[in-house]
Steps between C-alpha positions, in 0.01 A plus 500: 500500500632532149820660627540208731453251217743672282761511760471137617463297188771262614322417811156325584207732468226359719152630425431568866797743511387679179147537636633647818707749304200596278272539806229265382392129514674245274183451304445889448873536394474225242168627365613876475837406337335283241249783431769776472756299298323207325759280661479277823756608760684168477516532109642850544773394736599215276527716199732733684707230623544341158568826326789568745617145429489562124710804542758313701505222246583745230767661708683157481664536849309265707408127512143406449481350855633838642243691300209271616585543852562876456155544363309319766477143365588211723657284227633513142222254383224728626669803355546343158134375488363837599751687258380282198136563583568876491728545216438185275872398527729343763744718675784373292315557178410844608866583590627358165247714304631820680169697421287670756134398453205576729683624817270665756617798697349573842153686509541868512265796585645787298402840646198338684357360183362160455724203557741436209705183410780557260667204323813437305442341165647439143377540154652354185591711203202603282407717197236773520309697257342835571514875493703741719507850624698720738388605835636624834556232759442460863805714600477748217457891554178465303360146562229484232494115462148488633371688206726381230504134553118445451533710176764249375291201578199667326711548189599128510158363553358709226765361268503153623196391727635158548790636716240550772487113555856504644614847584854561626656842547870549472697800667828596374707781677636770286862519612557845342193661670468415869139424598383460130375160384424321195169310558402211263142371502517156351422137486727178435595457133458145368505561125850557312427882487242731643206646290560816307503798720624320817864496635693196636690486828719237636474427881811291619464244788541654836414456870245751651351640813123442450262761651137392488220775488126485509328831510492849320816523282586842649568331834776290345746790486505544878560127562780482249675812645480328848638176360789667321588748784428292812492133434757447203812655680498254790363206300811324389417591141562803280342629187674450162485703182239329303135531416227487762175319398136531572308173476133554502225251595170455328306700733715829455347828382607868516313540829579155673830337436570129554860467418865436604789742450838332428826674603821352359743417790826319570561329845767673709479271810333156572183645656142506392 
């Protein structure tokens, strides 16, 4: 059913046909989809159509009417109304700003894991303060990040307990040592300078592929490997040489993560 939706976003997608493809009743389909994703089926389809429209707007090659019709809307008026509700800006304003924000990618099931919905988003430049250390990354000969990163966070929180209120990890690649990383455990810096003993780091504005994760932190590595090796090459985006980010939620712990992993990207084709 999901494959049919993703391949026919420019056509009507009647609920009866989707229920038939999923081998269940209309009522059961809507109930199960909501339980699995937190979204109604109609909301999910609308998000994908509008995300595709946003990419086409930024490509600058199509008129708004052509984009509306190509994304399954019956008029430019209905398209503009839905677009503004989704992104908080008209299609013209979004195109003029030229920044990707809140674009949803199709639901995926990497390596038979739970459903995963990636998104394309942007972050403004910011200053960070924290502590750093070296570790072996996901593709290193000796990937010791699972042991080293908690140690860096422990050092920071002992030195600055307030950093636990808004924790952000920053991952820099060591260009001279393939597979080696410089990991920063930090938090946004709002003062003119960091407290004694902490370092400062500048994060430039960038567009990112955002990978949500809820569960044991050790499971994130497998998901990231799948995203980088399987999804990204055919996505219409490619990674760029910049810092990855880990944005943690308030419920995160060393045993159960509630976070998002942000991978800096550049669009290589008008596709979401």
